[in-house]
C-alpha positions in Angstrom: -15.6 -11.0 -12.9 -14.3 -10.4 -9.4 -10.9 -8.9 -8.5 -9.5 -11.1 -5.7 -6.3 -9.4 -4.8 -3.1 -7.6 -6.0 0.2 -9.4 -5.4 3.2 -7.3 -4.4 6.8 -8.6 -4.3 8.3 -7.4 -1.0 11.8 -7.5 0.4 10.6 -7.9 4.1 7.0 -9.0 4.6 7.0 -8.1 8.3 8.1 -4.5 7.5 5.5 -4.2 4.8 2.7 -5.6 7.0 3.6 -3.1 9.7 3.4 -0.3 7.1 0.0 -1.3 5.8 -1.4 -1.9 9.3 -1.2 1.9 9.7 -4.1 1.9 7.2 -6.2 -0.7 8.9 -4.9 -3.8 7.1 -4.4 -7.0 9.1 -2.7 -10.2 8.3 -5.3 -12.7 7.3 -3.6 -15.9 6.1 -0.4 -17.3 4.4 1.0 -20.2 2.5 4.4 -21.2 1.0 5.0 -21.9 -2.7 8.5 -23.3 -3.3 10.9 -20.9 -1.7 8.4 -18.0 -1.5 6.4 -17.2 1.6 3.0 -15.6 0.6 1.3 -13.5 3.3 -2.0 -11.9 2.9 -3.4 -8.7 4.5 -6.9 -7.4 4.3 -8.9 -4.4 5.4 -12.4 -4.3 6.9 -14.0 -3.8 3.4 -12.4 -7.0 2.1 -9.6 -5.3 0.1 -6.8 -7.9 0.0 -3.1 -7.7 -0.8 -0.8 -10.7 -1.3 2.7 -10.1 -0.2 5.3 -12.4 -1.8 8.3 -12.2 0.4 11.5 -12.2 -1.7 13.8 -12.9 1.3 15.6 -9.6 1.1 15.7 -9.1 -2.6 14.9 -5.4 -3.0 15.8 -4.6 -6.6 12.6 -5.0 -8.6 11.9 -4.0 -12.1 8.5 -2.3 -11.9 6.2 -2.7 -14.8 5.2 0.4 -16.7 1.5 -0.2 -16.2 1.8 0.0 -12.4 1.4 3.4 -10.9 0.1 3.4 -7.3 -2.3 1.9 -4.7 -5.0 4.3 -3.4 -6.5 4.3 0.1 -9.3 6.4 1.4 -8.5 8.2 4.7 -10.5 10.4 6.9 -7.9 13.2 7.1 -5.1 13.3 4.5 -3.0 15.9 6.4 -3.2 14.0 9.7 -2.5 10.7 8.1 0.4 12.1 6.1 1.9 13.5 9.3 1.2 10.3 11.4 2.2 7.5 9.0 5.8 6.3 9.1 6.4 6.4 5.4 9.5 5.5 3.3 9.5 8.5 1.1 7.3 11.5 0.2 6.3 11.7 -3.5 3.8 14.6 -3.2 2.7 16.5 -0.1 -1.0 17.0 0.6 -2.9 19.2 -1.8 -6.5 19.7 -3.1 -7.4 18.2 -6.4 -10.7 20.0 -7.2 -11.3 18.2 -10.5 -11.2 14.9 -8.7 -13.2 16.2 -5.7 -10.4 15.1 -3.3 -7.5 16.1 -1.2 -4.5 13.8 -1.9 -1.0 13.0 -0.9 1.5 10.4 -2.2 4.0 8.4 -0.2 6.2 5.3 -0.7 5.9 1.9 1.1 9.0 0.0 2.2 9.7 -1.3 -1.3 9.2 2.1 -3.0 5.7 1.5 -4.3 3.6 4.7 -4.3 0.5 4.9 -2.1 -2.0 7.6 -2.7 -3.9 8.9 0.4 -7.4 10.2 -0.6 -9.9 12.3 1.4 -13.0 13.4 -0.4 -13.6 17.2 -0.5 -16.9 18.4 0.9 
């Protein structure tokens, strides 16, 4: 089995793409299905997200199984300060049990993104 991508409903694909570009994602391809524009972004490691543009619809009922996306960064504190986020969920802190320093922020549609830096 191979995980291909995660699909996120987004109110404004351009805004969401700009947000995830801060983490090294780049738009890779797109297609339309009915009234929905589907745009894909990928990072250098091949992680891919499908962004289904809902043309301004911003009220989504999030599933209870969805919690967050996690991205590895070189410096959690510097990234936390530099990234234009849409809400702070948890400021940077060490998580010794996980061997990482983490922070949690929101993307343009309110999904939580975890920033992870391994502890030495």
